[in-house]
N, C-alpha and C positions, 0 to 999 in steps of 0.2 A: 617540230616547233610550235610554236602557240603565240598569241597576241593579247594584252592587255584591254581590256575597254571598262569606262566608264559607264554604269547603267546608270539614268536618270530617273527622275519622276515623270510618269508621261502625261499626258492631256487627262483631266480632273475633274474638266468643266471650270466653273466657276469658283470655284475655292481657290484658297492660298492661307499659308500661313497654316497648314492643319498639322496637327499634332501626329506625331508615333507613336502608338500604342501596342505594337507588337513588332518584334525583328522575328520572323518568322526560319532564319536562315543563321549560320555562322561561317567564319573563317577556317576553309576548307572542305567545308560541304560540297559536294558534287550537286547542279539543279540542273533542272532539265528546262525545257522552253516553255513558256505558261504557267511556270510552279510560282505559283505567290512567294514573294522576297520581304515585306510588309505592310503592316498594315495598320491604316489612315483613319484618323476622327476629327470629322469635323462637327458641328452642332446639328448639322442635320441627318449624317448618315458615317458607316462607315464602312473603306472599300480597300482591299489588297492589291497591291502591285506586285503585275506580274514580270517574269524574267522572261526579257524578247528574245533569247539564245541558249540554247546550253552552254555549262561551263562550269568552272570551281569557283568559289569567292574569294580571293586572293586579299580584298579588305571590305571592311564596312564603313560606310561613312557616315552612319546614321546611328542613334540609338533609339531608347523608349525615351519618350519626352518633347525628345527635340521636333521641331516644327519644319514642316517643306511644305514647298508649291512646286508648278511643273517645272520642270527641268533641276530640280535642286538631287546634287548625286545621293544615291542610293549606297552604291557598292561599287569595288571591283572587280570584273569577272575573267577570268584566263580561258580565252576558247582557242581552238585549234586554228591556226594561221593558213593563209592564205586561199583559203574558201572561202571567208567567211559564215555568214549565216549556212552556206551548204554544208560547209565542214560539218559543222555544229547539228545538222540536222541528219547526216549520214547515218551517225551509229544509232539514233532512236529508233529508225527502223529492224536493226541489226539487236535490237537490247530487244525488241517486244516478243521477236518468238522465241528468245531463253527465257523469257517469264512464263512464258505461255505452259510448261508443264510444270508448272508451279501451283496450280488451282486446288489441289489437296490442303497446304496450310491454310490458305483461305478457307477453303469451307471449314475446317476444322474450330476457325474463329467465328465466323458467322455460321451459325446451325439453321439457320433461315431468314425472311424475308424482315426488314428492320424498316419500323416506320421513321423518317428523316423529317421534322417540321423546320419550316422558316426560323432563326434563331431571330432574338432579338435586334431588331433593324431601327431602332430609336422612335422617334415619334410617328412613324409612316404607316399608313393602314391603310388596306388594299392597293399594294403597286402593283403594277404592271410585271407580269412574267413575258419577258423578252426574247427571251432564247433558251433552247435547252439544249445541255451541252452533254448530257447520256442517255442513249437509248436502253430500251428493255432488254435484258439480257447482257446487259455489258457487267464489267468488273471496275471495281472502282476501288481506288485507294484513298486511306483517310487525307484530307484536307483537299480534295480534287474537287474541283469546281462541278455543281450541278446543273443550277440555272443561272440564268442574269436576270435580277428584278431592276425595273425602272421608274423613278417616282418624276416627280417635275422639276426636280433638285442633283439628284444622283443617278445612276446606274452601281448595282452591287451586283457580286458573283456568291451564291450561298454554298460552302462547301460542304466536303461529306463529313460528318463527326467520325 
């Protein structure tokens, strides 16, 4: 059994009426907890909205160019019913071991260390790193958040290219 849940824009600070500049998922996609769903951009910063739990995208409620605020609906997510967040988290540990045997294809793609630079973050200079989301030796996927930056106006995550 499954249940459908509307995912909304979380607290994004003092921003309102922020433009959706990128939709990162499509109807039918399976998403993981903390996976980025959309990218929002204000006149000060861009930020990604993460998914609060794992599930399958049933419907999109936003499109590129739409304007949203805290509490605006982003999408409808189908999750396992009955256990809520616990049911959505249970498959994640089981999926991790299945992925562990497949590092050789990843190694073929990345022949060595790759330097990742902070992308364009607008008119901000010298923002503070407030959280490291990966460690030395960690395997990362494309678009996985690496660090969290914070200015006096917003916090933003830097994804892996």
